[in-house]
KOLGU-4560 file (N, C-alpha, C; in nm, 3 decimals, padded with zeros to 5 digits):
<recs>
<n_xx: -10.662 n_yy: -00.176 n_zz: 10.607 ca_xx: -10.714 ca_yy: -00.042 ca_zz: 10.622 c_xx: -10.605 c_yy: 00.048 c_zz: 10.680 mol: A seq: 1 type: UNK>
<n_xx: -10.586 n_yy: 00.161 n_zz: 10.615 ca_xx: -10.483 ca_yy: 00.254 ca_zz: 10.659 c_xx: -10.540 c_yy: 00.347 c_zz: 10.766 mol: A seq: 2 type: UNK>
<n_xx: -10.466 n_yy: 00.358 n_zz: 10.876 ca_xx: -10.507 ca_yy: 00.450 ca_zz: 10.982 c_xx: -10.388 c_yy: 00.528 c_zz: 11.031 mol: A seq: 3 type: UNK>
<n_xx: -10.411 n_yy: 00.656 n_zz: 11.053 ca_xx: -10.314 ca_yy: 00.744 ca_zz: 11.117 c_xx: -10.387 c_yy: 00.813 c_zz: 11.231 mol: A seq: 4 type: UNK>
<n_xx: -10.339 n_yy: 00.795 n_zz: 11.352 ca_xx: -10.409 ca_yy: 00.848 ca_zz: 11.469 c_xx: -10.313 c_yy: 00.935 c_zz: 11.549 mol: A seq: 5 type: UNK>
<n_xx: -10.344 n_yy: 01.066 n_zz: 11.551 ca_xx: -10.260 ca_yy: 01.161 ca_zz: 11.623 c_xx: -10.303 c_yy: 01.176 c_zz: 11.768 mol: A seq: 6 type: UNK>
<n_xx: -10.209 n_yy: 01.216 n_zz: 11.850 ca_xx: -10.238 ca_yy: 01.250 ca_zz: 11.989 c_xx: -10.131 c_yy: 01.347 c_zz: 12.038 mol: A seq: 7 type: UNK>
<n_xx: -10.161 n_yy: 01.413 n_zz: 12.150 ca_xx: -10.060 ca_yy: 01.497 ca_zz: 12.214 c_xx: -10.080 c_yy: 01.646 c_zz: 12.201 mol: A seq: 8 type: UNK>
<n_xx: -10.181 n_yy: 01.689 n_zz: 12.129 ca_xx: -10.205 ca_yy: 01.832 ca_zz: 12.118 c_xx: -10.259 c_yy: 01.890 c_zz: 12.248 mol: A seq: 9 type: UNK>
<n_xx: -10.271 n_yy: 02.022 n_zz: 12.251 ca_xx: -10.325 ca_yy: 02.086 ca_zz: 12.370 c_xx: -10.291 c_yy: 02.232 c_zz: 12.376 mol: A seq: 10 type: UNK>
<n_xx: -10.311 n_yy: 02.288 n_zz: 12.493 ca_xx: -10.283 ca_yy: 02.429 ca_zz: 12.518 c_xx: -10.152 c_yy: 02.441 c_zz: 12.595 mol: A seq: 11 type: UNK>
<n_xx: -10.065 n_yy: 02.529 n_zz: 12.548 ca_xx: -09.936 ca_yy: 02.548 ca_zz: 12.613 c_xx: -09.900 c_yy: 02.696 c_zz: 12.608 mol: A seq: 12 type: UNK>
<n_xx: -09.825 n_yy: 02.742 n_zz: 12.705 ca_xx: -09.781 ca_yy: 02.880 ca_zz: 12.707 c_xx: -09.663 c_yy: 02.901 c_zz: 12.613 mol: A seq: 13 type: UNK>
<n_xx: -09.644 n_yy: 03.022 n_zz: 12.565 ca_xx: -09.525 ca_yy: 03.050 ca_zz: 12.483 c_xx: -09.398 c_yy: 03.010 c_zz: 12.556 mol: A seq: 14 type: UNK>
<n_xx: -09.307 n_yy: 02.949 n_zz: 12.481 ca_xx: -09.185 ca_yy: 02.897 ca_zz: 12.539 c_xx: -09.195 c_yy: 02.755 c_zz: 12.589 mol: A seq: 15 type: UNK>
<n_xx: -09.314 n_yy: 02.701 n_zz: 12.592 ca_xx: -09.335 ca_yy: 02.565 ca_zz: 12.640 c_xx: -09.309 c_yy: 02.460 c_zz: 12.534 mol: A seq: 16 type: UNK>
<n_xx: -09.336 n_yy: 02.334 n_zz: 12.572 ca_xx: -09.310 ca_yy: 02.221 ca_zz: 12.485 c_xx: -09.431 c_yy: 02.128 c_zz: 12.478 mol: A seq: 17 type: UNK>
<n_xx: -09.442 n_yy: 02.060 n_zz: 12.366 ca_xx: -09.541 ca_yy: 01.954 ca_zz: 12.347 c_xx: -09.477 c_yy: 01.847 c_zz: 12.260 mol: A seq: 18 type: UNK>
<n_xx: -09.525 n_yy: 01.724 n_zz: 12.276 ca_xx: -09.484 ca_yy: 01.618 ca_zz: 12.185 c_xx: -09.609 c_yy: 01.556 c_zz: 12.123 mol: A seq: 19 type: UNK>
<n_xx: -09.611 n_yy: 01.558 n_zz: 11.992 ca_xx: -09.719 ca_yy: 01.494 ca_zz: 11.917 c_xx: -09.677 c_yy: 01.353 c_zz: 11.878 mol: A seq: 20 type: UNK>
<n_xx: -09.774 n_yy: 01.264 n_zz: 11.876 ca_xx: -09.751 ca_yy: 01.127 ca_zz: 11.833 c_xx: -09.851 c_yy: 01.090 c_zz: 11.724 mol: A seq: 21 type: UNK>
<n_xx: -09.808 n_yy: 01.006 n_zz: 11.634 ca_xx: -09.897 ca_yy: 00.956 ca_zz: 11.529 c_xx: -09.873 c_yy: 00.806 c_zz: 11.515 mol: A seq: 22 type: UNK>
<n_xx: -09.972 n_yy: 00.729 n_zz: 11.555 ca_xx: -09.965 ca_yy: 00.584 ca_zz: 11.540 c_xx: -10.025 c_yy: 00.545 c_zz: 11.405 mol: A seq: 23 type: UNK>
<n_xx: -09.948 n_yy: 00.472 n_zz: 11.328 ca_xx: -09.990 ca_yy: 00.438 ca_zz: 11.192 c_xx: -10.008 c_yy: 00.288 c_zz: 11.176 mol: A seq: 24 type: UNK>
<n_xx: -10.088 n_yy: 00.252 n_zz: 11.077 ca_xx: -10.099 ca_yy: 00.112 ca_zz: 11.040 c_xx: -09.962 c_yy: 00.064 c_zz: 10.995 mol: A seq: 25 type: UNK>
<n_xx: -09.930 n_yy: -00.059 n_zz: 11.034 ca_xx: -09.798 ca_yy: -00.111 ca_zz: 11.000 c_xx: -09.777 c_yy: -00.118 c_zz: 10.849 mol: A seq: 26 type: UNK>
<n_xx: -09.883 n_yy: -00.148 n_zz: 10.778 ca_xx: -09.871 ca_yy: -00.168 ca_zz: 10.633 c_xx: -09.822 c_yy: -00.043 c_zz: 10.562 mol: A seq: 27 type: UNK>
<n_xx: -09.863 n_yy: 00.072 n_zz: 10.609 ca_xx: -09.822 ca_yy: 00.196 ca_zz: 10.543 c_xx: -09.696 c_yy: 00.253 c_zz: 10.605 mol: A seq: 28 type: UNK>
<n_xx: -09.681 n_yy: 00.236 n_zz: 10.735 ca_xx: -09.565 ca_yy: 00.296 ca_zz: 10.801 c_xx: -09.435 c_yy: 00.238 c_zz: 10.747 mol: A seq: 29 type: UNK>
<n_xx: -09.433 n_yy: 00.112 n_zz: 10.718 ca_xx: -09.310 ca_yy: 00.046 ca_zz: 10.677 c_xx: -09.264 c_yy: 00.084 c_zz: 10.537 mol: A seq: 30 type: UNK>
<n_xx: -09.351 n_yy: 00.147 n_zz: 10.459 ca_xx: -09.315 ca_yy: 00.179 ca_zz: 10.320 c_xx: -09.320 c_yy: 00.327 c_zz: 10.291 mol: A seq: 31 type: UNK>
<n_xx: -09.349 n_yy: 00.410 n_zz: 10.391 ca_xx: -09.376 ca_yy: 00.551 ca_zz: 10.363 c_xx: -09.285 c_yy: 00.645 c_zz: 10.439 mol: A seq: 32 type: UNK>
<n_xx: -09.248 n_yy: 00.753 n_zz: 10.370 ca_xx: -09.197 ca_yy: 00.868 ca_zz: 10.442 c_xx: -09.314 c_yy: 00.929 c_zz: 10.519 mol: A seq: 33 type: UNK>
<n_xx: -09.286 n_yy: 00.982 n_zz: 10.635 ca_xx: -09.391 ca_yy: 01.038 ca_zz: 10.720 c_xx: -09.365 c_yy: 01.186 c_zz: 10.743 mol: A seq: 34 type: UNK>
<n_xx: -09.471 n_yy: 01.258 n_zz: 10.768 ca_xx: -09.454 ca_yy: 01.401 ca_zz: 10.791 c_xx: -09.560 c_yy: 01.458 c_zz: 10.882 mol: A seq: 35 type: UNK>
<n_xx: -09.533 n_yy: 01.579 n_zz: 10.926 ca_xx: -09.629 ca_yy: 01.658 ca_zz: 11.001 c_xx: -09.656 c_yy: 01.786 c_zz: 10.924 mol: A seq: 36 type: UNK>
<n_xx: -09.782 n_yy: 01.816 n_zz: 10.907 ca_xx: -09.826 ca_yy: 01.940 ca_zz: 10.844 c_xx: -09.908 c_yy: 02.016 c_zz: 10.948 mol: A seq: 37 type: UNK>
<n_xx: -09.930 n_yy: 02.143 n_zz: 10.921 ca_xx: -10.018 ca_yy: 02.221 ca_zz: 11.008 c_xx: -10.099 c_yy: 02.320 c_zz: 10.924 mol: A seq: 38 type: UNK>
<n_xx: -10.214 n_yy: 02.355 n_zz: 10.981 ca_xx: -10.300 ca_yy: 02.452 ca_zz: 10.914 c_xx: -10.358 c_yy: 02.545 c_zz: 11.019 mol: A seq: 39 type: UNK>
<n_xx: -10.323 n_yy: 02.672 n_zz: 11.005 ca_xx: -10.377 ca_yy: 02.774 ca_zz: 11.094 c_xx: -10.502 c_yy: 02.833 c_zz: 11.030 mol: A seq: 40 type: UNK>
<n_xx: -10.589 n_yy: 02.894 n_zz: 11.109 ca_xx: -10.712 ca_yy: 02.952 ca_zz: 11.054 c_xx: -10.681 c_yy: 03.052 c_zz: 10.944 mol: A seq: 41 type: UNK>
<n_xx: -10.748 n_yy: 03.036 n_zz: 10.831 ca_xx: -10.732 ca_yy: 03.128 ca_zz: 10.720 c_xx: -10.605 c_yy: 03.109 c_zz: 10.639 mol: A seq: 42 type: UNK>
<n_xx: -10.530 n_yy: 03.004 n_zz: 10.670 ca_xx: -10.405 ca_yy: 02.981 ca_zz: 10.598 c_xx: -10.405 c_yy: 02.843 c_zz: 10.533 mol: A seq: 43 type: UNK>
<n_xx: -10.316 n_yy: 02.826 n_zz: 10.438 ca_xx: -10.303 ca_yy: 02.697 ca_zz: 10.371 c_xx: -10.227 c_yy: 02.598 c_zz: 10.460 mol: A seq: 44 type: UNK>
<n_xx: -10.253 n_yy: 02.472 n_zz: 10.436 ca_xx: -10.179 ca_yy: 02.369 ca_zz: 10.507 c_xx: -10.034 c_yy: 02.373 c_zz: 10.461 mol: A seq: 45 type: UNK>
<n_xx: -09.941 n_yy: 02.361 n_zz: 10.556 ca_xx: -09.799 ca_yy: 02.370 ca_zz: 10.524 c_xx: -09.723 c_yy: 02.255 c_zz: 10.588 mol: A seq: 46 type: UNK>
<n_xx: -09.615 n_yy: 02.216 n_zz: 10.522 ca_xx: -09.529 ca_yy: 02.113 ca_zz: 10.576 c_xx: -09.448 c_yy: 02.169 c_zz: 10.692 mol: A seq: 47 type: UNK>
<n_xx: -09.447 n_yy: 02.097 n_zz: 10.802 ca_xx: -09.368 ca_yy: 02.135 ca_zz: 10.918 c_xx: -09.237 c_yy: 02.056 c_zz: 10.921 mol: A seq: 48 type: UNK>
<n_xx: -09.247 n_yy: 01.924 n_zz: 10.907 ca_xx: -09.129 ca_yy: 01.839 ca_zz: 10.914 c_xx: -09.161 c_yy: 01.706 c_zz: 10.847 mol: A seq: 49 type: UNK>
<n_xx: -09.058 n_yy: 01.641 n_zz: 10.794 ca_xx: -09.076 ca_yy: 01.511 ca_zz: 10.731 c_xx: -08.956 c_yy: 01.424 c_zz: 10.761 mol: A seq: 50 type: UNK>
<n_xx: -08.980 n_yy: 01.292 n_zz: 10.755 ca_xx: -08.874 ca_yy: 01.196 ca_zz: 10.782 c_xx: -08.891 c_yy: 01.078 c_zz: 10.689 mol: A seq: 51 type: UNK>
<n_xx: -08.780 n_yy: 01.035 n_zz: 10.628 ca_xx: -08.785 ca_yy: 00.921 ca_zz: 10.537 c_xx: -08.782 c_yy: 00.790 c_zz: 10.615 mol: A seq: 52 type: UNK>
<n_xx: -08.799 n_yy: 00.680 n_zz: 10.545 ca_xx: -08.791 ca_yy: 00.549 ca_zz: 10.609 c_xx: -08.655 c_yy: 00.531 c_zz: 10.674 mol: A seq: 53 type: UNK>
<n_xx: -08.553 n_yy: 00.583 n_zz: 10.610 ca_xx: -08.417 ca_yy: 00.569 ca_zz: 10.661 c_xx: -08.380 c_yy: 00.667 c_zz: 10.769 mol: A seq: 54 type: UNK>
<n_xx: -08.468 n_yy: 00.766 n_zz: 10.794 ca_xx: -08.443 ca_yy: 00.859 ca_zz: 10.904 c_xx: -08.392 c_yy: 00.996 c_zz: 10.863 mol: A seq: 55 type: UNK>
<n_xx: -08.380 n_yy: 01.024 n_zz: 10.736 ca_xx: -08.341 ca_yy: 01.158 ca_zz: 10.693 c_xx: -08.458 c_yy: 01.253 c_zz: 10.717 mol: A seq: 56 type: UNK>
<n_xx: -08.424 n_yy: 01.374 n_zz: 10.760 ca_xx: -08.528 ca_yy: 01.469 ca_zz: 10.799 c_xx: -08.515 c_yy: 01.601 c_zz: 10.724 mol: A seq: 57 type: UNK>
<n_xx: -08.626 n_yy: 01.671 n_zz: 10.715 ca_xx: -08.623 ca_yy: 01.810 ca_zz: 10.670 c_xx: -08.731 c_yy: 01.888 c_zz: 10.743 mol: A seq: 58 type: UNK>
<n_xx: -08.707 n_yy: 02.017 n_zz: 10.756 ca_xx: -08.793 ca_yy: 02.103 ca_zz: 10.838 c_xx: -08.826 c_yy: 02.233 c_zz: 10.765 mol: A seq: 59 type: UNK>
<n_xx: -08.940 n_yy: 02.287 n_zz: 10.797 ca_xx: -08.972 ca_yy: 02.422 ca_zz: 10.755 c_xx: -08.876 c_yy: 02.518 c_zz: 10.825 mol: A seq: 60 type: UNK>
<n_xx: -08.839 n_yy: 02.623 n_zz: 10.757 ca_xx: -08.745 ca_yy: 02.719 ca_zz: 10.816 c_xx: -08.797 c_yy: 02.775 c_zz: 10.948 mol: A seq: 61 type: UNK>
<n_xx: -08.928 n_yy: 02.789 n_zz: 10.958 ca_xx: -08.987 ca_yy: 02.851 ca_zz: 11.075 c_xx: -08.975 c_yy: 02.766 c_zz: 11.202 mol: A seq: 62 type: UNK>
<n_xx: -08.944 n_yy: 02.638 n_zz: 11.187 ca_xx: -08.936 ca_yy: 02.550 ca_zz: 11.305 c_xx: -08.798 c_yy: 02.491 c_zz: 11.326 mol: A seq: 63 type: UNK>
<n_xx: -08.706 n_yy: 02.519 n_zz: 11.236 ca_xx: -08.571 ca_yy: 02.463 ca_zz: 11.250 c_xx: -08.509 c_yy: 02.505 c_zz: 11.383 mol: A seq: 64 type: UNK>
<n_xx: -08.449 n_yy: 02.407 n_zz: 11.450 ca_xx: -08.387 ca_yy: 02.434 ca_zz: 11.578 c_xx: -08.482 c_yy: 02.427 c_zz: 11.696 mol: A seq: 65 type: UNK>
<n_xx: -08.612 n_yy: 02.419 n_zz: 11.668 ca_xx: -08.711 ca_yy: 02.412 ca_zz: 11.777 c_xx: -08.789 c_yy: 02.280 c_zz: 11.775 mol: A seq: 66 type: UNK>
<n_xx: -08.815 n_yy: 02.228 n_zz: 11.657 ca_xx: -08.894 ca_yy: 02.104 ca_zz: 11.643 c_xx: -08.802 c_yy: 01.991 c_zz: 11.599 mol: A seq: 67 type: UNK>
<n_xx: -08.836 n_yy: 01.871 n_zz: 11.644 ca_xx: -08.763 ca_yy: 01.752 ca_zz: 11.604 c_xx: -08.862 c_yy: 01.642 c_zz: 11.567 mol: A seq: 68 type: UNK>
<n_xx: -08.847 n_yy: 01.589 n_zz: 11.446 ca_xx: -08.930 ca_yy: 01.476 ca_zz: 11.404 c_xx: -08.849 c_yy: 01.349 c_zz: 11.419 mol: A seq: 69 type: UNK>
<n_xx: -08.917 n_yy: 01.242 n_zz: 11.461 ca_xx: -08.850 ca_yy: 01.112 ca_zz: 11.475 c_xx: -08.952 c_yy: 01.003 c_zz: 11.448 mol: A seq: 70 type: UNK>
<n_xx: -08.902 n_yy: 00.884 n_zz: 11.424 ca_xx: -08.992 ca_yy: 00.772 ca_zz: 11.402 c_xx: -08.939 c_yy: 00.649 c_zz: 11.474 mol: A seq: 71 type: UNK>
<n_xx: -09.030 n_yy: 00.572 n_zz: 11.529 ca_xx: -08.997 ca_yy: 00.446 ca_zz: 11.594 c_xx: -09.055 c_yy: 00.335 c_zz: 11.508 mol: A seq: 72 type: UNK>
<n_xx: -08.969 n_yy: 00.268 n_zz: 11.433 ca_xx: -09.016 ca_yy: 00.167 ca_zz: 11.339 c_xx: -09.066 c_yy: 00.041 c_zz: 11.409 mol: A seq: 73 type: UNK>
<n_xx: -09.035 n_yy: 00.026 n_zz: 11.537 ca_xx: -09.086 ca_yy: -00.091 ca_zz: 11.611 c_xx: -09.228 c_yy: -00.067 c_zz: 11.662 mol: A seq: 74 type: UNK>
<n_xx: -09.265 n_yy: 00.061 n_zz: 11.671 ca_xx: -09.399 ca_yy: 00.097 ca_zz: 11.721 c_xx: -09.488 c_yy: 00.157 c_zz: 11.612 mol: A seq: 75 type: UNK>
<n_xx: -09.435 n_yy: 00.168 n_zz: 11.490 ca_xx: -09.511 ca_yy: 00.228 ca_zz: 11.380 c_xx: -09.563 c_yy: 00.366 c_zz: 11.417 mol: A seq: 76 type: UNK>
<n_xx: -09.478 n_yy: 00.443 n_zz: 11.480 ca_xx: -09.518 ca_yy: 00.573 ca_zz: 11.533 c_xx: -09.417 c_yy: 00.680 c_zz: 11.492 mol: A seq: 77 type: UNK>
<n_xx: -09.469 n_yy: 00.796 n_zz: 11.456 ca_xx: -09.386 ca_yy: 00.911 ca_zz: 11.427 c_xx: -09.418 c_yy: 01.019 c_zz: 11.530 mol: A seq: 78 type: UNK>
<n_xx: -09.314 n_yy: 01.091 n_zz: 11.570 ca_xx: -09.328 ca_yy: 01.191 ca_zz: 11.675 c_xx: -09.286 c_yy: 01.329 c_zz: 11.624 mol: A seq: 79 type: UNK>
<n_xx: -09.340 n_yy: 01.429 n_zz: 11.688 ca_xx: -09.294 ca_yy: 01.566 ca_zz: 11.664 c_xx: -09.275 c_yy: 01.631 c_zz: 11.801 mol: A seq: 80 type: UNK>
<n_xx: -09.149 n_yy: 01.649 n_zz: 11.837 ca_xx: -09.117 ca_yy: 01.719 ca_zz: 11.961 c_xx: -09.108 c_yy: 01.867 c_zz: 11.930 mol: A seq: 81 type: UNK>
<n_xx: -09.189 n_yy: 01.945 n_zz: 12.000 ca_xx: -09.196 ca_yy: 02.089 ca_zz: 11.974 c_xx: -09.152 c_yy: 02.164 c_zz: 12.099 mol: A seq: 82 type: UNK>
<n_xx: -09.043 n_yy: 02.235 n_zz: 12.087 ca_xx: -08.989 ca_yy: 02.315 ca_zz: 12.197 c_xx: -08.994 c_yy: 02.463 c_zz: 12.162 mol: A seq: 83 type: UNK>
<n_xx: -08.979 n_yy: 02.546 n_zz: 12.263 ca_xx: -08.978 ca_yy: 02.692 ca_zz: 12.244 c_xx: -09.096 c_yy: 02.737 c_zz: 12.159 mol: A seq: 84 type: UNK>
<n_xx: -09.211 n_yy: 02.689 n_zz: 12.193 ca_xx: -09.330 ca_yy: 02.718 ca_zz: 12.112 c_xx: -09.364 c_yy: 02.866 c_zz: 12.113 mol: A seq: 85 type: UNK>
<n_xx: -09.415 n_yy: 02.910 n_zz: 11.999 ca_xx: -09.453 ca_yy: 03.049 ca_zz: 11.979 c_xx: -09.603 c_yy: 03.056 c_zz: 11.947 mol: A seq: 86 type: UNK>
<n_xx: -09.660 n_yy: 03.173 n_zz: 11.966 ca_xx: -09.803 ca_yy: 03.187 ca_zz: 11.937 c_xx: -09.832 c_yy: 03.154 c_zz: 11.791 mol: A seq: 87 type: UNK>
<n_xx: -09.738 n_yy: 03.182 n_zz: 11.704 ca_xx: -09.760 ca_yy: 03.154 ca_zz: 11.562 c_xx: -09.754 c_yy: 03.007 c_zz: 11.527 mol: A seq: 88 type: UNK>
<n_xx: -09.720 n_yy: 02.923 n_zz: 11.623 ca_xx: -09.725 ca_yy: 02.778 ca_zz: 11.601 c_xx: -09.867 c_yy: 02.723 c_zz: 11.621 mol: A seq: 89 type: UNK>
<n_xx: -09.956 n_yy: 02.806 n_zz: 11.666 ca_xx: -10.095 ca_yy: 02.764 ca_zz: 11.687 c_xx: -10.157 c_yy: 02.719 c_zz: 11.555 mol: A seq: 90 type: UNK>
<n_xx: -10.208 n_yy: 02.596 n_zz: 11.553 ca_xx: -10.266 ca_yy: 02.539 ca_zz: 11.431 c_xx: -10.320 c_yy: 02.400 c_zz: 11.463 mol: A seq: 91 type: UNK>
<n_xx: -10.389 n_yy: 02.345 n_zz: 11.367 ca_xx: -10.420 ca_yy: 02.202 ca_zz: 11.370 c_xx: -10.305 c_yy: 02.130 c_zz: 11.301 mol: A seq: 92 type: UNK>
<n_xx: -10.252 n_yy: 02.031 n_zz: 11.368 ca_xx: -10.139 ca_yy: 01.955 ca_zz: 11.317 c_xx: -10.187 c_yy: 01.820 c_zz: 11.265 mol: A seq: 93 type: UNK>
<n_xx: -10.143 n_yy: 01.787 n_zz: 11.145 ca_xx: -10.185 ca_yy: 01.664 ca_zz: 11.078 c_xx: -10.066 c_yy: 01.574 c_zz: 11.051 mol: A seq: 94 type: UNK>
<n_xx: -10.085 n_yy: 01.449 n_zz: 11.081 ca_xx: -09.987 ca_yy: 01.347 ca_zz: 11.044 c_xx: -10.012 c_yy: 01.306 c_zz: 10.898 mol: A seq: 95 type: UNK>
<n_xx: -09.904 n_yy: 01.279 n_zz: 10.828 ca_xx: -09.914 ca_yy: 01.246 ca_zz: 10.685 c_xx: -09.824 c_yy: 01.129 c_zz: 10.650 mol: A seq: 96 type: UNK>
<n_xx: -09.877 n_yy: 01.041 n_zz: 10.566 ca_xx: -09.796 ca_yy: 00.936 ca_zz: 10.504 c_xx: -09.787 c_yy: 00.971 c_zz: 10.356 mol: A seq: 97 type: UNK>
<n_xx: -09.665 n_yy: 00.989 n_zz: 10.309 ca_xx: -09.644 ca_yy: 01.030 ca_zz: 10.170 c_xx: -09.670 c_yy: 00.916 c_zz: 10.073 mol: A seq: 98 type: UNK>
<n_xx: -09.701 n_yy: 00.947 n_zz: 09.948 ca_xx: -09.718 ca_yy: 00.842 ca_zz: 09.847 c_xx: -09.592 c_yy: 00.757 c_zz: 09.837 mol: A seq: 99 type: UNK>
<n_xx: -09.611 n_yy: 00.630 n_zz: 09.804 ca_xx: -09.500 ca_yy: 00.536 ca_zz: 09.794 c_xx: -09.526 c_yy: 00.443 c_zz: 09.677 mol: A seq: 100 type: UNK>
<n_xx: -09.438 n_yy: 00.346 n_zz: 09.659 ca_xx: -09.457 ca_yy: 00.246 ca_zz: 09.554 c_xx: -09.579 c_yy: 00.159 c_zz: 09.581 mol: A seq: 101 type: UNK>
<n_xx: -09.617 n_yy: 00.149 n_zz: 09.707 ca_xx: -09.731 ca_yy: 00.063 ca_zz: 09.745 c_xx: -09.860 c_yy: 00.143 c_zz: 09.750 mol: A seq: 102 type: UNK>
<n_xx: -09.854 n_yy: 00.264 n_zz: 09.807 ca_xx: -09.971 ca_yy: 00.350 ca_zz: 09.821 c_xx: -09.948 c_yy: 00.475 c_zz: 09.736 mol: A seq: 103 type: UNK>
<n_xx: -10.037 n_yy: 00.500 n_zz: 09.645 ca_xx: -10.012 ca_yy: 00.604 ca_zz: 09.545 c_xx: -10.067 c_yy: 00.740 c_zz: 09.583 mol: A seq: 104 type: UNK>
<n_xx: -10.115 n_yy: 00.756 n_zz: 09.704 ca_xx: -10.169 ca_yy: 00.885 ca_zz: 09.743 c_xx: -10.126 c_yy: 00.919 c_zz: 09.885 mol: A seq: 105 type: UNK>
<n_xx: -10.150 n_yy: 01.045 n_zz: 09.924 ca_xx: -10.125 ca_yy: 01.087 ca_zz: 10.061 c_xx: -10.234 c_yy: 01.030 c_zz: 10.152 mol: A seq: 106 type: UNK>
<n_xx: -10.196 n_yy: 00.995 n_zz: 10.272 ca_xx: -10.292 ca_yy: 00.962 ca_zz: 10.377 c_xx: -10.274 c_yy: 01.060 c_zz: 10.492 mol: A seq: 107 type: UNK>
<n_xx: -10.388 n_yy: 01.093 n_zz: 10.555 ca_xx: -10.387 ca_yy: 01.194 ca_zz: 10.660 c_xx: -10.454 c_yy: 01.144 c_zz: 10.787 mol: A seq: 108 type: UNK>
<n_xx: -10.403 n_yy: 01.192 n_zz: 10.900 ca_xx: -10.474 ca_yy: 01.171 ca_zz: 11.024 c_xx: -10.585 c_yy: 01.271 c_zz: 11.039 mol: A seq: 109 type: UNK>
<n_xx: -10.654 n_yy: 01.263 n_zz: 11.153 ca_xx: -10.770 ca_yy: 01.348 ca_zz: 11.175 c_xx: -10.732 c_yy: 01.488 c_zz: 11.223 mol: A seq: 110 type: UNK>
<n_xx: -10.609 n_yy: 01.505 n_zz: 11.267 ca_xx: -10.561 ca_yy: 01.634 ca_zz: 11.314 c_xx: -10.571 c_yy: 01.649 c_zz: 11.464 mol: A seq: 111 type: UNK>
<n_xx: -10.478 n_yy: 01.725 n_zz: 11.519 ca_xx: -10.481 ca_yy: 01.754 ca_zz: 11.662 c_xx: -10.449 c_yy: 01.902 c_zz: 11.681 mol: A seq: 112 type: UNK>
<n_xx: -10.526 n_yy: 01.967 n_zz: 11.767 ca_xx: -10.513 ca_yy: 02.111 ca_zz: 11.787 c_xx: -10.397 c_yy: 02.142 c_zz: 11.880 mol: A seq: 113 type: UNK>
<n_xx: -10.313 n_yy: 02.235 n_zz: 11.838 ca_xx: -10.208 ca_yy: 02.290 ca_zz: 11.923 c_xx: -10.234 c_yy: 02.440 c_zz: 11.937 mol: A seq: 114 type: UNK>
<n_xx: -10.250 n_yy: 02.484 n_zz: 12.059 ca_xx: -10.274 ca_yy: 02.625 ca_zz: 12.087 c_xx: -10.165 c_yy: 02.677 c_zz: 12.179 mol: A seq: 115 type: UNK>
<n_xx: -10.096 n_yy: 02.780 n_zz: 12.133 ca_xx: -09.990 ca_yy: 02.842 ca_zz: 12.212 c_xx: -10.040 c_yy: 02.981 c_zz: 12.254 mol: A seq: 116 type: UNK>
<n_xx: -10.064 n_yy: 02.996 n_zz: 12.382 ca_xx: -10.124 ca_yy: 03.120 ca_zz: 12.430 c_xx: -10.092 c_yy: 03.139 c_zz: 12.578 mol: A seq: 117 type: UNK>
<n_xx: -10.078 n_yy: 03.263 n_zz: 12.617 ca_xx: -10.057 ca_yy: 03.294 ca_zz: 12.758 c_xx: -10.191 c_yy: 03.323 c_zz: 12.827 mol: A seq: 118 type: UNK>
</recs>
């Protein structure tokens, strides 16, 4: 059974930091690129950052230089370190496992709320 479980969301002031974590089932983590998406009210879900099995990363332009995605292959966990947060970063953040040779569809976590407000 595939599971993605996010944690680490919350309320933070502008300029603050948060770290999101996503614990994944070992079966999917070992074969999948992982990513973080977000969805703000009234907007479409968008890719924030992604990381391949080998550790290559890519970021949305809006978060470059502020967010860092990483993965710990010994813990089957992917992280999103978010610094210099802005009010426009407010959204529900979702962990994602991309389709692979083993799993042919996207898998999603339940989402965690990040609110940036003074």
